[in-house]
N, C-alpha and C positions, 0 to 999 in steps of 0.2 A: 509383760508376761508373768503370770503368777501360778502358784499351786504345784502340787505333786504331779499333775498331768504333764508337766514339762520335763520330767526325767527322760533321759536318753538311755536306751539300751541298744547297744550295738557291739561290734567286735572289740571296741575299746572300753566299753562301759557295761560290765556284766551284771546279771541279775543277782541280787544279794542271796546268800545261802539262806534257806528256810523261808523264802518268799512264798506267801500264800495269798490266794484271792478267792472271794466268794463268787461262784459262777451261776449264771442263768442259762438254762438250756433253751435254745430256739426251737421252732416247730420242725426244722429239718435235722435236729439232733446236734447241731453245732453249739458251742458254748462261748459266752463272752463274760467279761467281768460284770457283775451285777450293777456296778456303779454307772456303766456306760449304756446299759440296756434301754433306759427311757429315751435317751438321745438317739440311739440307733433306731428305736421304734418310730420316733417322730420323723427321722430322716426317711425311713422306708415308707411311712404313710404319705409324706409329701411327694415322694417319687411316684408312688402309685396314683396319687391324685393328678399327676401330670402325665399319666399313661405310660410310665416306665416301671418295669417290674424287676427289681433286684433280688438277689439271694446272697446270703453269706456263704461263700464257698469254703472259707477257712476262718476260724475264730481262734479260740484258745487251743494251745497245743501243750502236751506234756513234754518233758525232756526226751523221753523215749520216742515220741512222735517226731520231734524235731530232728533227732539223730537219724531216724529212719528216712526222712525226706532228704536229708543231706547225703546219706549213703546211696540212696536211689539215684540222685542227681550225679554223683561221682561215677557210679556204675554206668549210667547212660552215656556219659562222656567217654569213659574207657571203652565202651562197646562201639563208639564212633571212631576208635583208633587212637585216642589221645593217651599219652603216658599217664601214669598214676599221679605224678606231680602236677602236670598241667590240668588233668581232670579235677583235682582238688582245688586248684586255683580258679578254674572256670566256675565250678560249682559254688565256690564261696562268693562269687559275684551275684548269685541268684538266691542262695539259701544261707541263712544265718546259722552259725554253729550253735549247738545247744548251750543255753546259758546266756545267749546274746540276742535272742529273738523276742521282739515285742509281742509275738503271738503267745509266748509263754506267760506274759502278764495278763492276757485276756483283753487288752485295750487296743489291739490292732485286728482289723478284719480285711480279708480279701473279699471284695464285693464284685460279683459278676451278675450277668443277666439270667433271669428265668427265660431260657431260650425258646420256650413255647410262646412267649408274649413280647419279648424285647431282644435287642442285640447288645453285645458287650459295648459296642461303640456308643449306643444310646445311653447306657448306664454310666460309662466313663465321662461322657460329655456333660451329663446332668450333674454328676458328682463334682466335676471340675468347676462348675459354675456355682453350685449351691451347698456343697458339703460343709463348708466353713460355717454356714449359718446354723448348723446343728452341732458344732464343736469338733468336726473332723477335718483333718488335713491330709493331703496327698503326701505320704511319708517319703517316697523315693521319686522326686520329680526329675524331669529331664534336666540336663545341664548341671546336676548336683551329684553325679556319681562319684566324683573325686572326693567330695565332702562326706557323703553318706556311706560310701563303701559298697553300695548296692546299685545295680542297674535299674533304670527307670521301670516302675511298676504301676501302671494306671489303675490297677485293681486294689492296691494296698493302701488302706485308709486307717489313720491313727487318731484316736480320741485325745484331744488336748484341752477340751472345755471350750465353751462358746467365746469367752473373752479372748483367750489365747488364739483360737482359730481366726477370729476377726483380725487381730493384730498381725498374725502371720500372713493372712491373705492380703492385707493392705501393704505389708512390707515387701512381699515377694520372696522373703527369706525361707530357706529350708530350716528344719528344726535345729540342726547342729549349728548353723550360722546364727540363728536367733539366740540360742543358749550361749554361744561364744560372746555375743554382744553383751548379754546380761552379765556374764562373768567379768568382762572388761569394765563395765559400769560399776559392779560391786567392788572391783579392785581400785576404784577411784579414777579410772581413765576417762577422758572426755571422748565421747563417740559422736561423730558427725556423719551426715549423709544418710 
């Protein structure tokens, strides 16, 4: 695993102050980091060639956008009758706090279906089989919630580069586990299995 694409941003690893990215605006008005745009375009072209029609429902988010989404999720849980404390806890399982979301880097996309032509299940199935070929990984897989801190999201895809995505696909590791292995190797530990 190589390159800056492997950085983790989550509740334990925040975005550095002053971080900036060059953005490309998509046809639906969403934005992504310009460095991932060619790979994203190739991914979408391949899906369309297979009769699957995706859209980027969410791309880059500002800190203000991220806070608004978190606040809305908390409010929704409170309206369901949860206490403020429990609503915040539940919301944090679905929405990253500002400063910890990969959406704020522009390298994570929520990919759903153009519902006039495809279903979300068709999109998610195709992505699960092929997204790694274009440098994208399922960021929050099933069975990894305790490691990632986020509930399974079949729509949330993170760009890590083609070489890294191939290695992660082959290993079956989530991003946090892969980076932990790299850190152990860098520290001189022998890693087996």
